[in-house]
C-alpha positions as CSV (number, residue, x, y, z in Angstrom):
1,M,-10.8,-28.7,-19.0
2,K,-8.9,-25.6,-20.0
3,G,-11.7,-23.4,-18.6
4,T,-11.6,-25.1,-15.3
5,G,-7.9,-24.5,-15.0
6,Y,-8.4,-20.8,-15.7
7,I,-11.2,-20.6,-13.1
8,I,-9.0,-22.3,-10.5
9,M,-6.0,-19.9,-11.3
10,I,-8.3,-16.9,-11.0
11,C,-9.7,-18.1,-7.7
12,L,-6.2,-18.6,-6.3
13,A,-5.0,-15.2,-7.5
14,Y,-8.0,-13.6,-5.9
15,T,-7.4,-15.4,-2.6
16,F,-3.8,-14.2,-2.6
17,V,-4.8,-10.6,-3.3
18,V,-7.5,-10.6,-0.6
19,N,-5.4,-12.3,2.0
20,G,-2.3,-10.2,1.2
21,Q,-4.0,-6.9,2.0
22,N,-3.4,-5.4,5.4
23,N,-6.6,-3.8,6.7
24,S,-5.2,-2.9,10.2
25,L,-5.4,0.7,11.2
26,T,-2.3,2.7,12.2
27,K,-2.0,5.9,14.2
28,T,-1.9,8.1,11.2
29,D,-5.4,6.9,10.2
30,F,-6.8,8.9,13.1
31,Y,-5.0,12.2,12.6
32,G,-7.3,15.1,12.1
33,N,-10.6,16.2,13.6
34,W,-13.3,14.0,15.2
35,T,-16.7,15.5,16.2
36,L,-19.2,14.4,18.7
37,D,-22.5,16.0,17.6
38,L,-24.5,16.0,20.9
39,N,-27.7,17.1,19.0
40,E,-28.0,13.5,17.7
41,Y,-28.2,12.0,21.2
42,E,-30.8,11.7,23.9
43,L,-29.6,12.0,27.5
44,E,-30.1,8.3,28.2
45,D,-28.0,7.1,25.3
46,D,-25.0,5.1,26.3
47,D,-23.0,5.1,23.1
48,Y,-21.5,8.4,22.2
49,I,-19.4,8.2,19.1
50,F,-17.0,10.8,17.6
51,R,-17.1,10.9,13.8
52,R,-15.3,12.8,11.1
53,P,-16.8,16.3,11.0
54,K,-19.6,17.0,8.6
55,E,-20.8,20.4,7.3
56,F,-23.3,22.0,9.6
57,K,-26.0,24.3,8.2
58,N,-25.9,26.6,11.2
59,P,-22.9,26.0,13.5
60,K,-24.3,28.4,16.1
61,E,-27.1,26.0,16.9
62,E,-24.9,22.9,17.1
63,I,-23.7,21.4,20.3
64,N,-20.3,19.8,19.5
65,I,-17.2,18.5,21.1
66,T,-14.3,18.3,18.6
67,I,-11.1,16.3,19.2
68,S,-8.1,17.1,17.0
69,L,-5.6,14.2,17.1
70,L,-2.2,15.5,16.0
71,D,1.3,14.3,15.3
72,F,3.8,13.9,18.2
73,N,1.0,12.6,20.5
74,E,-0.6,16.0,20.8
75,C,-4.3,16.4,21.1
76,N,-6.7,19.3,21.4
77,V,-10.3,19.1,22.6
78,N,-12.7,21.9,21.8
79,Y,-15.8,22.1,24.0
80,D,-18.1,24.1,21.7
81,T,-21.2,23.8,23.9
82,Y,-22.9,25.6,26.7
83,I,-24.1,22.6,28.6
84,Y,-20.6,21.7,30.0
85,C,-18.3,23.5,32.2
86,G,-15.5,25.0,30.2
87,A,-17.9,25.8,27.4
88,G,-16.4,27.2,24.3
89,Q,-12.9,26.4,25.5
90,S,-10.1,24.4,24.0
91,K,-7.8,22.2,26.1
92,D,-4.5,20.6,25.2
93,Y,-3.9,16.9,25.9
94,S,-1.7,14.1,24.8
95,W,-2.9,10.8,23.2
96,T,-1.8,7.3,22.5
97,F,-3.1,4.5,20.2
98,N,-3.0,0.9,21.2
99,Q,-3.3,-1.0,17.9
100,N,-3.7,-4.4,19.5
101,L,-6.7,-3.3,21.6
102,G,-8.1,-0.7,19.2
103,I,-8.1,1.9,21.9
104,I,-7.2,5.6,21.9
105,N,-6.3,7.1,25.3
106,I,-6.5,10.9,25.7
107,Y,-4.8,12.2,28.8
108,H,-3.6,15.4,30.5
109,S,-0.2,16.4,29.3
110,E,2.5,15.0,31.7
111,K,4.9,18.0,31.1
112,W,4.0,19.6,34.4
113,L,4.2,16.3,36.2
114,K,7.6,15.7,34.7
115,S,8.8,19.2,35.6
116,F,7.5,18.8,39.2
117,K,9.2,15.4,39.5
118,E,12.5,16.8,38.3
119,Y,12.1,19.9,40.5
120,D,11.3,18.0,43.7
121,S,11.4,14.3,43.3
122,E,11.0,13.6,47.1
123,E,7.8,15.7,47.3
124,F,6.5,14.0,44.1
125,E,7.0,10.6,45.7
126,K,5.3,11.7,48.9
127,L,2.2,12.8,47.0
128,N,2.1,9.5,45.2
129,L,1.1,11.3,41.9
130,P,0.5,9.2,38.7
131,D,2.5,9.8,35.6
132,K,-0.5,11.0,33.7
133,Y,-4.2,11.7,34.3
134,D,-6.6,10.0,31.9
135,E,-9.3,12.2,30.3
136,M,-11.0,10.0,27.8
137,E,-10.7,6.5,26.4
138,L,-12.1,5.7,23.0
139,S,-12.7,2.4,21.2
140,I,-12.4,2.1,17.4
141,V,-15.8,1.1,15.9
142,T,-17.0,0.6,12.3
143,M,-20.2,2.5,11.5
144,E,-23.1,1.2,9.4
145,N,-21.8,3.1,6.4
146,G,-18.4,1.5,6.7
147,S,-16.6,4.6,8.1
148,I,-14.6,4.6,11.3
149,G,-16.0,6.1,14.6
150,L,-14.5,6.6,18.0
151,K,-16.8,5.4,20.8
152,I,-16.4,6.8,24.3
153,I,-15.8,3.9,26.7
154,N,-14.5,6.0,29.6
155,W,-14.7,9.8,30.2
156,E,-13.3,11.2,33.4
C-alpha cells in the first residue's frame, strides 16, 4: 500500500511540473538571424521557411535571404542572391510579433510616413496613405527536429 501511495504522489508531482511550465514563445525568442536557403527549394514549392542560420561550406555559391530581427522592433533583410531585384542589398524594416496568432509581420519603416503626416497632414489625408506598408508575414512553425521555423505566408 505504501508503494502505491508513493507512485500516486510522484504522478501528481509530475503532473504539476509539466502543467506548470509555460511553453509559449515571446518576442525575444525570435531575436537574431533567420535564413531562407533558396538552394533547398524547387520553384514550385509553396512552403518557404526561414531557419536559424547554419554554417555553409561555400557562401559564394549559396542563394540566401537573411532576416535579422532586432530589439526595438527593428529588422534588417539581406538579399544575398542574384535572382531577385535588389541583389546583395540590405534593407531596413520594422517588425511586430502577435503572440496570440503566432505571426511575425515585417513592414516598411513608418518614420517617413509619420514625418510626411506631420509635415503636411492635409496632403497625407488626400493621398489616403496607410500607416505602414507590409513587406512579409511569417507564421511560427515547429520543424521535424523540434526547432522553430518562420514560414512565409504573405510576401509583397
